N, C-alpha and C positions, 0 to 999 in steps of 0.2 A: 748595326744596333746590337748590343747585347741583350740578351732576355735574363733577367736573375730568375733563379731558381728560389723556392721558399727558404727561408733561414734553416729549417729544419734539414731539409736536403743538402743545400750547401755546406752546413756544419760537417757531413758525412764526405763529400767527394771531393771538396776544395782541396787541392794539393797536387802533388808532381808524385805519379804512380809508375813503379818499374814494372814492365810486363815479364811474368813468369811462366806462363801458359796461355797457347792460343789453340783452341779446338775447334775444329769446323766440321759440322754435321750437315750430311746431304739427307734433305727430308724426304725423298722418295725411296731410299735404299734404308736410309738410317745409318749408313757408312759413316764413321768419323776418322779424321786425321788430324794431322799437325802440321799445317801448311807452312809454318817457319822453323819446325825442327822441333825438338826437345828441349831446347836453350833459345827461344828467340830473344832478339833485343829490341829497344825501342821503351817509348815511355807513352802515358796519357796523362796530361793537363787540363784540369779543370781550375778557372779563376773563379774568386769571389764576383767577378763583375759579368760573368756569364760566358765567356769565351772558353773554347776547347782547342787542343791540340794534341793529335796522337802521330806517332810513327812506330812502324816494325820492321823490322830487319831478321832474316832469317839466319840460323848460327851456322851454317854451312856456306856462306859466303865465298866465292873464289877471286882473290884480289887481280887485278889485270896483270899481264906479263910484263908491262913497259909503264912508264909515267903517265901516257895519255892512253885509256882504255881504246880498244877496237870497237867499231859497230857491234859486233856480234858479242864483245864482252860486255858492253853498254847495255845490250839486250838482255844478258842474263842476269846481270845486276839488277835491274829494274825490275825482273820477275820476281826479285827476292826481297822486295821491299814495298811498303804502301804507307801513305800519310794522309791526315786530314787536317783541316782547322777551320774555326768558325764559331759559331753561338750557340748556346742552349737554353731550353728553359725546361722545366719540368710541368707537364700537362696530363692529367688522368692516369697518374700512376707510371707514367711514360716519361724518358728523357727525349725532348724533339732537338734533334742536331740540324742546324742550318749551315751548310757548306759555304765557304768562300774561295775555298781552294782544295784540291784535291788529286790523289795520284790517277784516278779514273775520273776524265773532265765530267762526266755526265753527272758525276756527283754534286760538281762544283753550282753552287747556285739552287741546289735541291736541297729539301729537308727529309731527314731518314730517323726512324723510330727506333728507339732501345728501350729496353726495360731501365728502372731506375737500379744503379748499380747497388749491390748488398755490400754492406760494409760491415766487417766483423775486426775489431782490434786493428791491426796493421795491414789486412787483407782486404782488396776490392774485388768482386765478380760482377762482371758484366755480360749480358747476355743481348744479342742482336735480335731483330725481328728477320723474319725470314725475307731474303734478299735473292737476286738472281748473281750469282757468282760471276766477277767480271772475267776470270778468266778460264774456270769451267763450263759457264754457261747453265750450270744446274741449280736449281732451288736450294738455298742452304741455309745456314744460321752458325753463329759461332757465340762460343763461349770463352770469354778470357779471364784470366786472373794476374792481379797486379799485388806489389809489395809497395806500401807506403815508403816514399823517399824524404819527404817533406810534405 
């Protein structure tokens, strides 16, 4: 079931957004990095009906040696991507995302909170709440920048 955001919020974020930057910050150390490289690929899509889709891929993905990736190649490719789908709603100055599928199965069926994205012209900035990073295991947050495609 979709959760529509308020008309004011929806008018800002509804659309297709191409990722231009993903920066992760470790909470304890303050260390920042770019887990998908300097030029990550992917999109964030918000629909007027309250659905979302996002996917990210690293800029340095190595293609498999043959037409069918080996198990080791598949693992390396998986480590350089992420995705999520579901519904969203605006509540108390936050966006609540309810996942119906995700690259990390523990997110599927879960609700995660992010700040309502800031939109300025054709740029959207989205900051996550603190979360346990599924690969490193440290408490982290991300700040992502996007450019409107449509």
